[in-house]
C-alpha positions in Angstrom: 24.5 -0.5 -46.1 23.4 2.6 -45.7 19.1 3.4 -44.2 18.0 5.2 -46.9 16.4 8.5 -45.6 12.6 9.4 -47.5 12.6 12.9 -48.6 9.5 14.6 -46.4 7.6 16.0 -49.4 7.8 11.7 -51.1 6.1 11.4 -47.5 3.2 14.5 -47.8 2.4 13.3 -51.4 1.6 10.0 -50.4 -0.1 11.4 -46.9 -2.5 13.7 -48.9 -3.8 10.8 -50.9 -4.6 8.7 -48.1 -5.6 11.7 -45.8 -6.8 14.5 -48.8 -5.4 18.1 -47.1 -3.1 16.6 -44.1 -0.3 18.2 -45.0 0.9 21.2 -43.4 4.1 21.7 -44.4 6.7 19.8 -46.1 10.2 19.9 -46.1 13.3 17.1 -47.6 13.7 16.5 -44.5 10.4 16.1 -42.4 6.3 16.3 -43.3 4.3 18.1 -40.9 0.3 17.5 -39.6 -2.0 19.1 -37.2 -1.8 17.9 -34.1 -4.9 15.8 -33.8 -4.1 13.5 -36.8 -1.0 12.4 -35.4 -2.4 9.2 -34.3 -4.6 8.6 -37.7 -1.0 9.4 -39.8 1.3 7.0 -37.1 -1.1 3.8 -38.2 -1.0 4.8 -41.4 2.9 4.7 -42.0 3.4 2.0 -39.5 1.0 -0.4 -42.0 1.7 0.8 -45.5 3.1 -1.7 -47.5 5.8 1.2 -49.0 7.1 2.5 -45.9 6.3 0.1 -43.2 7.1 1.7 -40.1 7.1 -0.5 -37.9 10.0 0.8 -35.3 9.7 3.8 -33.4 13.0 5.4 -33.2 12.2 8.5 -30.8 10.5 11.2 -30.6 10.8 14.7 -29.3 9.6 17.8 -28.9 10.5 21.9 -30.3 9.2 25.1 -28.6 8.5 27.5 -31.4 6.9 30.1 -29.0 4.3 30.3 -30.8 3.4 26.7 -31.4 5.1 23.3 -30.9 6.3 20.4 -33.6 6.4 16.7 -31.3 8.9 15.4 -33.7 8.6 11.9 -34.7 11.3 9.4 -36.2 9.8 6.3 -37.7 11.6 3.9 -39.5 11.1 -0.4 -41.0 13.7 -2.2 -40.7 12.5 -4.7 -43.1 13.5 -1.7 -45.7 15.9 -0.2 -43.9 14.0 3.1 -44.4 13.6 6.2 -42.3 11.3 9.2 -42.1 10.5 11.7 -40.0 7.1 13.2 -39.2 6.2 15.9 -36.8 3.1 16.7 -35.3 1.6 20.8 -34.8 0.3 21.2 -31.7 -1.2 25.0 -30.2 1.0 26.8 -28.0 -1.5 27.3 -25.5 -3.5 24.3 -24.7 -0.9 21.9 -26.2 -2.4 18.1 -27.0 -1.5 15.6 -29.1 -2.7 12.1 -29.2 -0.9 9.6 -28.0 0.9 7.0 -30.6 1.3 4.2 -27.4 -0.6 2.2 -29.2 0.6 2.3 -32.5 4.4 1.8 -31.2 4.6 0.8 -27.4 8.4 2.1 -27.6 6.3 6.1 -27.5 5.2 5.4 -23.7 8.2 6.8 -21.3 8.9 9.2 -24.1 5.5 10.9 -24.0 5.9 11.1 -20.4 9.3 12.6 -21.0 8.2 15.2 -22.9 5.0 16.1 -21.0 7.3 16.4 -18.1 9.6 18.9 -19.6 8.1 20.6 -22.0 4.0 20.4 -21.3 3.1 18.8 -23.7 -0.5 16.6 -22.9 -0.9 13.4 -25.2 -4.1 12.4 -24.7 -5.2 8.7 -24.4 -2.0 7.8 -23.1 -2.4 4.9 -20.4 -0.3 6.8 -17.2 0.3 10.4 -18.5 2.1 11.6 -15.6 5.6 13.2 -14.9 8.6 11.1 -15.2 11.2 13.1 -13.6 10.3 15.9 -11.6 7.8 15.5 -8.8 4.1 16.4 -8.8 3.4 20.0 -8.1 6.4 21.0 -9.9 6.2 24.5 -10.9 6.2 24.8 -14.6 8.0 22.5 -17.9 11.7 23.3 -17.6 12.2 22.4 -21.4 9.2 25.2 -22.7 11.4 28.5 -23.6 8.7 30.6 -21.3 9.7 28.3 -18.2 12.0 31.8 -17.3 8.8 33.5 -16.6 6.3 31.7 -15.1 2.7 33.3 -14.2 2.0 35.3 -11.4 5.1 36.9 -11.4 7.4 33.7 -10.1 10.8 33.6 -11.5 12.5 29.9 -11.2 16.3 30.3 -10.8 18.2 33.0 -12.7 16.2 35.3 -14.9 17.6 33.9 -17.7 20.5 31.1 -19.0 24.0 31.5 -17.9 25.9 34.1 -19.8 23.0 35.5 -22.0 23.7 38.6 -20.4 22.1 41.6 -22.6 24.4 43.2 -25.1 27.4 45.2 -23.5 26.3 44.3 -19.8 27.7 41.7 -17.0 25.3 40.9 -14.8 21.6 41.4 -14.4 20.9 44.3 -13.0 18.7 46.0 -15.9 16.5 42.7 -16.0 15.8 42.4 -12.1 12.2 44.6 -11.6 12.1 46.9 -8.1 9.6 44.4 -6.4 10.6 41.3 -7.9 13.6 39.0 -6.3 17.3 39.3 -8.0 18.8 36.4 -9.7 21.6 35.3 -8.6 25.3 36.7 -9.9 26.7 34.1 -12.2 29.9 32.3 -11.1 32.9 32.7 -13.2 35.0 29.4 -12.9 38.7 30.3 -12.4 41.2 27.8 -11.4 41.0 26.7 -8.8 37.8 25.1 -8.8 35.8 24.4 -5.6 37.1 21.9 -4.1 40.5 21.7 -5.7 42.8 23.0 -3.1 41.3 20.6 -0.6 41.4 17.6 -2.7 45.2 18.7 -3.3 45.3 18.6 0.3 44.5 15.0 1.0 46.3 12.5 2.1 44.5 9.6 0.4 41.2 9.1 -1.8 40.5 9.1 -5.4 41.0 12.7 -5.6 44.6 12.6 -3.6 46.0 10.0 -5.1 44.4 9.5 -8.2 42.4 6.7 -7.5 42.7 3.6 -9.2 45.9 2.9 -7.4 48.2 5.5 -9.1 49.9 7.4 -7.3 50.4 10.2 -10.2 48.0 12.8 -10.2 47.5 16.2 -11.9 49.0 17.9 -8.4 52.0 15.9 -8.5 53.3 12.5 -7.1 51.4 11.0 -3.8 54.9 11.3 -2.2 55.9 14.9 -2.9 52.6 15.8 -1.8 52.9 14.0 2.0 54.1 16.0 5.1 57.5 15.7 6.8 56.6 13.5 9.7 57.2 15.3 13.2 60.0 15.0 14.3 61.0 12.4 17.5 61.0 14.1 20.9 62.9 11.0 22.9 61.7 10.5 26.2 64.7 10.5 28.5 65.6 6.6 29.6 64.5 5.7 25.9 66.3 4.8 23.4 66.0 6.0 19.7 66.4 3.7 16.8 66.8 6.2 13.6 65.7 4.5 10.5 68.8 3.1 8.5 68.8 2.8 5.0 69.6 -1.0 4.0 71.2 0.1 0.7 73.7 2.4 2.3 77.4 2.1 2.6 76.9 4.0 5.8 76.2 0.9 8.1 77.8 0.0 10.6 79.6 -3.3 10.9 78.5 -5.5 13.8 81.6 -6.1 16.2 
């Protein structure tokens, strides 16, 4: 049975009845409300008999440069229907009420959004980073992350291969007094470590792993170096290796 997606325009009409003037915008896909009304709207959607949104599918954030949208996908398992609502937050100081008290599944997701996008969820029981360490400069999924305050420039000044039109380097993006962004490597065969992997006599890269003797570099036997010649010591008898299937075997007297 296909899950029914409830149009944002339909949800907007119901929300405006429950909270007059709360809807900022509505489309076929979602409905947007001010950040400060997110917790009220979430509780209403969960407890409303028609929508019954007792399950939180996921939360994510979108950086529109001039504002943030926190996107909530919620569902009713009993009614097999789903809808999307968004909370719009100020870009300079993004604060959104937590919905952890409405859906406990929001706990870690809100911490992830705070960690990577810098959106604070007020009222959260443990609002701290979840991936990066305390003191990490900035939030790496924000679009202004490559231009941190006080002139700090983490990593590349642009994402890899986002060069200015007609250029293949970062020369025009580097200020004379600022740090230079490193060149972006072009990956051409052989890849780093590939040559060394071909010379390995064992291990997963050298033999294909899992007991396999065939690799993308040829069979394992084909890549083995020839054994060094045996230099007999004076008085020592050297026994040559004899193929047991050969017809050239000498018969014993």
